[in-house]
One Martini backbone bead per residue (centre of mass of N, CA, C, O) as a GRO file, in nm:
protein
  347
    1MET     BB    1   1.352   0.456  -2.137
    2PRO     BB    2   1.262   0.602  -1.864
    3LYS     BB    3   1.005   0.640  -1.671
    4LEU     BB    4   0.858   0.871  -1.474
    5HIS     BB    5   0.825   0.685  -1.219
    6GLU     BB    6   1.122   0.593  -1.213
    7ILE     BB    7   1.252   0.873  -1.172
    8ILE     BB    8   1.104   0.944  -0.909
    9GLU     BB    9   1.189   0.694  -0.743
   10HIS     BB   10   1.489   0.753  -0.767
   11HIS     BB   11   1.467   1.030  -0.617
   12TRP     BB   12   1.380   0.913  -0.342
   13GLN     BB   13   1.670   0.779  -0.298
   14ARG     BB   14   1.822   1.003  -0.507
   15PRO     BB   15   1.833   1.311  -0.494
   16ASN     BB   16   1.734   1.567  -0.715
   17PRO     BB   17   1.773   1.901  -0.729
   18VAL     BB   18   1.573   1.968  -0.957
   19LEU     BB   19   1.332   1.796  -0.860
   20ALA     BB   20   1.310   1.920  -0.580
   21THR     BB   21   1.220   2.198  -0.684
   22LEU     BB   22   0.970   2.109  -0.861
   23LEU     BB   23   0.827   1.918  -0.616
   24TRP     BB   24   0.778   2.086  -0.361
   25LEU     BB   25   0.493   2.216  -0.408
   26PRO     BB   26   0.331   1.956  -0.455
   27ALA     BB   27   0.394   1.842  -0.170
   28ARG     BB   28   0.250   2.071  -0.015
   29LEU     BB   29  -0.026   2.027  -0.136
   30PHE     BB   30  -0.055   1.735  -0.040
   31GLN     BB   31  -0.021   1.793   0.261
   32THR     BB   32  -0.266   1.976   0.295
   33ALA     BB   33  -0.482   1.785   0.189
   34SER     BB   34  -0.430   1.557   0.393
   35ALA     BB   35  -0.474   1.725   0.656
   36LEU     BB   36  -0.761   1.822   0.591
   37ARG     BB   37  -0.898   1.545   0.567
   38ARG     BB   38  -0.835   1.450   0.851
   39LEU     BB   39  -0.975   1.687   1.000
   40LEU     BB   40  -1.264   1.625   0.899
   41TYR     BB   41  -1.281   1.360   1.049
   42ARG     BB   42  -1.206   1.450   1.345
   43THR     BB   43  -1.455   1.672   1.342
   44GLY     BB   44  -1.709   1.539   1.159
   45ARG     BB   45  -1.748   1.637   0.864
   46LEU     BB   46  -1.653   1.356   0.815
   47LYS     BB   47  -1.760   1.030   0.803
   48SER     BB   48  -1.733   0.763   1.030
   49ARG     BB   49  -1.720   0.404   1.073
   50LYS     BB   50  -1.828   0.123   1.268
   51LEU     BB   51  -1.774  -0.183   1.368
   52LEU     BB   52  -1.862  -0.470   1.568
   53VAL     BB   53  -1.554  -0.490   1.571
   54PRO     BB   54  -1.236  -0.471   1.599
   55VAL     BB   55  -0.985  -0.257   1.453
   56VAL     BB   56  -0.681  -0.323   1.263
   57VAL     BB   57  -0.440  -0.119   1.131
   58VAL     BB   58  -0.215  -0.210   0.860
   59GLY     BB   59   0.029   0.021   0.759
   60ASN     BB   60   0.157   0.308   0.571
   61ILE     BB   61   0.356   0.602   0.465
   62HIS     BB   62   0.423   0.458   0.223
   63ALA     BB   63   0.445   0.388  -0.141
   64GLY     BB   64   0.533   0.110  -0.088
   65GLY     BB   65   0.753  -0.146   0.011
   66ALA     BB   66   0.743  -0.219   0.348
   67GLY     BB   67   0.636  -0.514   0.445
   68LYS     BB   68   0.323  -0.573   0.522
   69THR     BB   69   0.206  -0.857   0.444
   70PRO     BB   70   0.380  -1.039   0.638
   71VAL     BB   71   0.278  -0.896   0.895
   72VAL     BB   72  -0.016  -0.974   0.864
   73ALA     BB   73   0.027  -1.279   0.866
   74ALA     BB   74   0.169  -1.294   1.143
   75LEU     BB   75  -0.057  -1.168   1.315
   76VAL     BB   76  -0.287  -1.366   1.244
   77ALA     BB   77  -0.133  -1.622   1.334
   78GLY     BB   78  -0.092  -1.524   1.633
   79LEU     BB   79  -0.393  -1.509   1.698
   80GLN     BB   80  -0.465  -1.802   1.631
   81ALA     BB   81  -0.268  -1.920   1.850
   82ARG     BB   82  -0.468  -1.772   2.075
   83GLY     BB   83  -0.779  -1.832   1.973
   84ILE     BB   84  -0.829  -1.598   1.760
   85ARG     BB   85  -1.072  -1.462   1.550
   86ALA     BB   86  -0.954  -1.359   1.235
   87GLY     BB   87  -0.986  -1.098   0.998
   88ILE     BB   88  -0.979  -0.973   0.653
   89ILE     BB   89  -0.914  -0.657   0.495
   90SER     BB   90  -0.929  -0.511   0.161
   91ARG     BB   91  -0.910  -0.350  -0.142
   92GLY     BB   92  -0.780  -0.514  -0.389
   93TYR     BB   93  -0.539  -0.458  -0.555
   94GLY     BB   94  -0.556  -0.543  -0.914
   95ARG     BB   95  -0.828  -0.616  -0.971
   96SER     BB   96  -1.095  -0.673  -1.216
   97SER     BB   97  -1.305  -0.639  -1.013
   98SER     BB   98  -1.594  -0.530  -0.838
   99GLY     BB   99  -1.663  -0.474  -0.533
  100THR     BB  100  -1.759  -0.718  -0.312
  101HIS     BB  101  -1.538  -0.985  -0.176
  102VAL     BB  102  -1.564  -1.304  -0.057
  103LEU     BB  103  -1.359  -1.543   0.011
  104HIS     BB  104  -1.272  -1.848  -0.156
  105PRO     BB  105  -1.128  -2.138  -0.279
  106ASN     BB  106  -1.192  -2.011  -0.591
  107SER     BB  107  -1.041  -1.768  -0.579
  108THR     BB  108  -0.890  -1.501  -0.749
  109ALA     BB  109  -0.695  -1.242  -0.838
  110ALA     BB  110  -0.925  -1.106  -0.998
  111ASP     BB  111  -1.120  -1.097  -0.747
  112ALA     BB  112  -0.889  -0.993  -0.497
  113GLY     BB  113  -0.599  -0.999  -0.538
  114ASP     BB  114  -0.291  -1.098  -0.455
  115GLU     BB  115  -0.258  -1.033  -0.146
  116PRO     BB  116  -0.531  -1.139  -0.032
  117LEU     BB  117  -0.491  -1.429  -0.147
  118LEU     BB  118  -0.235  -1.488   0.006
  119LEU     BB  119  -0.345  -1.448   0.294
  120TYR     BB  120  -0.564  -1.663   0.272
  121ARG     BB  121  -0.380  -1.906   0.216
  122GLN     BB  122  -0.187  -1.878   0.456
  123THR     BB  123  -0.419  -1.842   0.702
  124GLN     BB  124  -0.740  -1.906   0.654
  125ALA     BB  125  -0.874  -1.640   0.676
  126PRO     BB  126  -1.116  -1.440   0.667
  127THR     BB  127  -1.192  -1.267   0.353
  128ALA     BB  128  -1.212  -0.920   0.224
  129VAL     BB  129  -1.302  -0.709  -0.058
  130GLY     BB  130  -1.294  -0.336  -0.100
  131SER     BB  131  -1.304  -0.005  -0.155
  132ASN     BB  132  -1.517  -0.043   0.078
  133ARG     BB  133  -1.431  -0.132   0.393
  134ILE     BB  134  -1.703  -0.140   0.530
  135ASP     BB  135  -1.843  -0.338   0.342
  136ALA     BB  136  -1.629  -0.557   0.378
  137GLY     BB  137  -1.673  -0.596   0.682
  138ARG     BB  138  -1.983  -0.660   0.673
  139ALA     BB  139  -1.957  -0.909   0.488
  140LEU     BB  140  -1.770  -1.071   0.667
  141LEU     BB  141  -1.959  -1.086   0.919
  142ALA     BB  142  -2.194  -1.220   0.771
  143ALA     BB  143  -2.023  -1.479   0.699
  144HIS     BB  144  -1.846  -1.435   0.993
  145PRO     BB  145  -1.970  -1.394   1.310
  146ASP     BB  146  -1.704  -1.505   1.488
  147ILE     BB  147  -1.552  -1.264   1.467
  148GLN     BB  148  -1.326  -1.059   1.675
  149VAL     BB  149  -1.115  -0.945   1.452
  150ILE     BB  150  -0.994  -0.685   1.233
  151ILE     BB  151  -0.766  -0.684   0.961
  152ALA     BB  152  -0.625  -0.408   0.792
  153ASP     BB  153  -0.496  -0.403   0.484
  154ASP     BB  154  -0.435  -0.131   0.510
  155GLY     BB  155  -0.582   0.208   0.547
  156LEU     BB  156  -0.461   0.448   0.710
  157GLN     BB  157  -0.610   0.669   0.504
  158HIS     BB  158  -0.906   0.533   0.578
  159TYR     BB  159  -1.116   0.723   0.766
  160ALA     BB  160  -1.410   0.599   0.726
  161LEU     BB  161  -1.264   0.391   0.915
  162GLN     BB  162  -1.270   0.282   1.211
  163ARG     BB  163  -1.017   0.250   1.477
  164ASP     BB  164  -0.837   0.085   1.751
  165LEU     BB  165  -0.573   0.033   1.574
  166GLU     BB  166  -0.236   0.150   1.485
  167ILE     BB  167  -0.008   0.012   1.234
  168VAL     BB  168   0.327   0.070   1.134
  169VAL     BB  169   0.517   0.007   0.844
  170PHE     BB  170   0.882   0.038   0.856
  171PRO     BB  171   1.162   0.068   0.690
  172ALA     BB  172   1.488   0.029   0.782
  173ALA     BB  173   1.624   0.189   0.539
  174ASP     BB  174   1.468   0.470   0.654
  175THR     BB  175   1.556   0.541   0.954
  176GLY     BB  176   1.814   0.746   0.867
  177ARG     BB  177   1.605   0.938   0.727
  178LEU     BB  178   1.524   1.304   0.727
  179ASN     BB  179   1.442   1.362   0.397
  180LEU     BB  180   1.156   1.279   0.387
  181ASP     BB  181   0.893   1.313   0.156
  182LEU     BB  182   0.626   1.394  -0.008
  183LEU     BB  183   0.426   1.366  -0.238
  184PRO     BB  184   0.640   1.359  -0.520
  185ASN     BB  185   0.925   1.411  -0.367
  186GLY     BB  186   0.835   1.163  -0.215
  187GLY     BB  187   0.725   0.839  -0.051
  188LEU     BB  188   0.504   0.990   0.120
  189ARG     BB  189   0.172   1.019   0.261
  190GLU     BB  190   0.300   1.100   0.533
  191PRO     BB  191   0.442   1.229   0.784
  192LEU     BB  192   0.663   1.134   1.032
  193SER     BB  193   0.475   1.238   1.270
  194ARG     BB  194   0.265   1.002   1.252
  195LEU     BB  195   0.420   0.792   1.430
  196GLN     BB  196   0.324   0.938   1.711
  197GLU     BB  197   0.000   0.851   1.665
  198VAL     BB  198   0.040   0.563   1.690
  199ASP     BB  199   0.058   0.250   1.854
  200ALA     BB  200   0.261   0.126   1.632
  201VAL     BB  201   0.596   0.004   1.519
  202VAL     BB  202   0.717  -0.174   1.231
  203VAL     BB  203   1.032  -0.282   1.161
  204SER     BB  204   1.136  -0.363   0.841
  205GLY     BB  205   1.418  -0.543   0.749
  206VAL     BB  206   1.576  -0.673   0.974
  207THR     BB  207   1.878  -0.737   1.089
  208ASP     BB  208   2.095  -0.901   1.297
  209THR     BB  209   2.245  -0.630   1.374
  210HIS     BB  210   1.943  -0.484   1.472
  211ARG     BB  211   1.751  -0.653   1.657
  212ASN     BB  212   1.854  -0.507   1.956
  213THR     BB  213   1.803  -0.217   1.819
  214PRO     BB  214   1.672   0.066   1.860
  215PHE     BB  215   1.521   0.324   1.645
  216GLY     BB  216   1.317   0.545   1.783
  217LEU     BB  217   1.008   0.572   1.658
  218HIS     BB  218   0.878   0.418   1.915
  219HIS     BB  219   0.759   0.295   2.218
  220ASN     BB  220   0.614   0.081   2.015
  221GLU     BB  221   0.856  -0.144   1.907
  222PHE     BB  222   0.900  -0.348   1.617
  223HIS     BB  223   1.056  -0.639   1.469
  224SER     BB  224   1.120  -0.738   1.124
  225ARG     BB  225   1.186  -1.054   0.965
  226LEU     BB  226   1.290  -1.261   0.704
  227ALA     BB  227   1.193  -1.599   0.633
  228THR     BB  228   1.283  -1.886   0.468
  229GLY     BB  229   1.177  -2.140   0.279
  230ASN     BB  230   1.096  -2.393   0.085
  231ILE     BB  231   1.121  -2.473  -0.230
  232TYR     BB  232   0.843  -2.495  -0.452
  233ARG     BB  233   0.618  -2.613  -0.657
  234LEU     BB  234   0.384  -2.509  -0.836
  235HIS     BB  235   0.102  -2.614  -0.663
  236ARG     BB  236   0.340  -2.805  -0.494
  237PRO     BB  237   0.432  -2.796  -0.167
  238ASP     BB  238   0.557  -3.105  -0.144
  239GLU     BB  239   0.757  -3.015  -0.378
  240LEU     BB  240   1.097  -2.994  -0.352
  241LEU     BB  241   1.387  -2.822  -0.390
  242ASP     BB  242   1.714  -2.918  -0.489
  243THR     BB  243   1.968  -2.695  -0.453
  244GLY     BB  244   2.222  -2.906  -0.490
  245ARG     BB  245   2.118  -2.950  -0.821
  246LEU     BB  246   2.187  -2.669  -0.998
  247ASN     BB  247   2.432  -2.751  -1.131
  248GLY     BB  248   2.405  -2.674  -1.480
  249LEU     BB  249   2.159  -2.496  -1.438
  250ARG     BB  250   1.923  -2.284  -1.554
  251VAL     BB  251   1.855  -1.985  -1.366
  252ALA     BB  252   1.562  -1.799  -1.286
  253ALA     BB  253   1.401  -1.471  -1.206
  254VAL     BB  254   1.073  -1.357  -1.090
  255ALA     BB  255   0.923  -1.021  -1.027
  256GLY     BB  256   0.599  -0.859  -0.903
  257ILE     BB  257   0.717  -0.621  -0.706
  258ALA     BB  258   0.813  -0.343  -0.553
  259LYS     BB  259   1.111  -0.496  -0.467
  260PRO     BB  260   1.280  -0.719  -0.647
  261GLU     BB  261   1.580  -0.709  -0.542
  262ARG     BB  262   1.523  -0.856  -0.279
  263PHE     BB  263   1.466  -1.130  -0.400
  264PHE     BB  264   1.737  -1.167  -0.549
  265HIS     BB  265   1.911  -1.137  -0.290
  266THR     BB  266   1.799  -1.378  -0.138
  267LEU     BB  267   1.896  -1.596  -0.339
  268ARG     BB  268   2.200  -1.529  -0.315
  269ASN     BB  269   2.207  -1.591  -0.005
  270MET     BB  270   2.128  -1.905  -0.076
  271GLY     BB  271   2.318  -1.973  -0.342
  272ILE     BB  272   2.151  -1.840  -0.577
  273ALA     BB  273   2.241  -1.781  -0.926
  274PRO     BB  274   2.092  -1.607  -1.152
  275ALA     BB  275   2.119  -1.568  -1.500
  276GLU     BB  276   1.826  -1.432  -1.470
  277THR     BB  277   1.638  -1.131  -1.431
  278ARG     BB  278   1.286  -1.032  -1.377
  279ALA     BB  279   1.125  -0.719  -1.362
  280LEU     BB  280   0.810  -0.627  -1.250
  281PRO     BB  281   0.542  -0.481  -1.185
  282ASP     BB  282   0.340  -0.426  -0.952
  283HIS     BB  283   0.080  -0.661  -0.989
  284ALA     BB  284   0.148  -0.815  -1.222
  285ALA     BB  285   0.050  -1.003  -1.489
  286LEU     BB  286   0.121  -1.323  -1.557
  287THR     BB  287   0.293  -1.491  -1.819
  288ALA     BB  288   0.470  -1.690  -2.024
  289ALA     BB  289   0.628  -1.443  -2.151
  290ASP     BB  290   0.774  -1.366  -1.864
  291PHE     BB  291   0.952  -1.616  -1.908
  292PRO     BB  292   1.239  -1.741  -1.921
  293GLN     BB  293   1.483  -1.931  -2.042
  294ALA     BB  294   1.475  -2.230  -1.836
  295ASP     BB  295   1.499  -2.482  -1.604
  296ILE     BB  296   1.458  -2.257  -1.370
  297VAL     BB  297   1.187  -2.082  -1.209
  298ILE     BB  298   1.175  -1.818  -0.972
  299ILE     BB  299   0.919  -1.713  -0.742
  300THR     BB  300   0.677  -1.558  -0.579
  301GLU     BB  301   0.393  -1.592  -0.399
  302LYS     BB  302   0.249  -1.345  -0.514
  303ASP     BB  303   0.281  -1.457  -0.814
  304ALA     BB  304   0.159  -1.748  -0.785
  305VAL     BB  305  -0.152  -1.668  -0.745
  306LYS     BB  306  -0.167  -1.582  -1.071
  307LEU     BB  307  -0.122  -1.886  -1.142
  308SER     BB  308  -0.149  -2.158  -1.343
  309ASP     BB  309  -0.148  -2.434  -1.484
  310GLY     BB  310   0.060  -2.532  -1.769
  311LEU     BB  311   0.332  -2.433  -1.782
  312PRO     BB  312   0.633  -2.418  -1.991
  313HIS     BB  313   0.766  -2.455  -1.695
  314SER     BB  314   0.992  -2.465  -1.418
  315VAL     BB  315   0.812  -2.367  -1.142
  316TRP     BB  316   0.912  -2.188  -0.851
  317VAL     BB  317   0.875  -2.124  -0.486
  318LEU     BB  318   0.936  -1.861  -0.252
  319PRO     BB  319   0.898  -1.860   0.078
  320VAL     BB  320   0.781  -1.623   0.329
  321CYS     BB  321   0.833  -1.487   0.665
  322ALA     BB  322   0.753  -1.319   0.956
  323ILE     BB  323   0.947  -1.203   1.221
  324ILE     BB  324   0.827  -1.083   1.541
  325GLU     BB  325   0.981  -0.839   1.769
  326PRO     BB  326   0.792  -0.879   1.963
  327ASP     BB  327   0.473  -0.978   2.035
  328LEU     BB  328   0.216  -0.855   1.849
  329ALA     BB  329  -0.034  -1.026   1.930
  330ALA     BB  330  -0.016  -0.967   2.229
  331PHE     BB  331  -0.052  -0.662   2.206
  332VAL     BB  332  -0.331  -0.663   2.071
  333ALA     BB  333  -0.486  -0.840   2.274
  334GLY     BB  334  -0.435  -0.658   2.519
  335ARG     BB  335  -0.541  -0.385   2.412
  336LEU     BB  336  -0.838  -0.526   2.337
  337ASN     BB  337  -0.920  -0.759   2.524
  338ILE     BB  338  -0.871  -1.049   2.386
  339GLU     BB  339  -1.004  -1.370   2.382
  340SER     BB  340  -1.050  -1.683   2.357
  341ASN     BB  341  -1.315  -1.876   2.189
  342THR     BB  342  -1.193  -2.183   2.292
  343GLY     BB  343  -0.977  -2.198   2.548
  344GLU     BB  344  -0.750  -2.252   2.319
  345GLU     BB  345  -0.513  -2.326   2.130
  346THR     BB  346  -0.507  -2.367   1.751
  347ARG     BB  347  -0.180  -2.321   1.638
   0.00000   0.00000   0.00000
């Protein structure tokens, strides 16, 4: 039997008239409370604090699954390529520890959360997590005083932290829908009008068909699409999977992400047809029991950071990266007037 959150999330995609009637008033109450909270920060009734370096918030107005993490990774990599020292802060959702944690090579998903750990490993950028993002930012700067700009992974609605730029990641699949409502009647944290107040919008999940077509969400609009890399063995990125030799092997796919069907669809587009797919809740902790019996099990990089060696399966990882057009890093560096601290490109 479907769980309540599954019923509501299905309603967000295919509105149910009965649920729409029942959830309309709660959505209005949520909208009023959200607007009031933001007003209190804007008028100074609630205090926000500024860090010593510029802060760029990359967030969304959706309740998850907008494709934000690959955009953050691509932005940080783009800034690094320009010789700019960027750091990352995040809430660290899903971690088992509390307080502020500055990531180091031995950090685990339990210490930092799966997405911050993935960003740290992908970009090698200084990273810190904490429910109080101001404390996380201060701890990060104390540990890495050469940081020139901090990228806040999520936190668009975390108004206690002052920001110099706001970038919203908005899924392309929702660009044609004008009936999007706020929680719980819809999947939005803030109304669509919020898009006109931010500095830029990145439309994620853009296909080749729409790459050169403006969606008209913002005058500073960027397009992001995912590119796949070579599938590699878990914790052994130099050992690549020969996908041409999968015939006759039982292949399974497992994903604990916001929209696992996207991952399964990507595999099929690569010519890999899993005999079994297993979708787990977003940020779920994976164990050996979560893996189907198969010759090959393919997982996401977000799930891979939660796993240790010694699994009794042949586990392989599909890496993806965001390609953003035009150059988002150039936009950010120009807006903030940040120049290389090395005098040359570093990546």
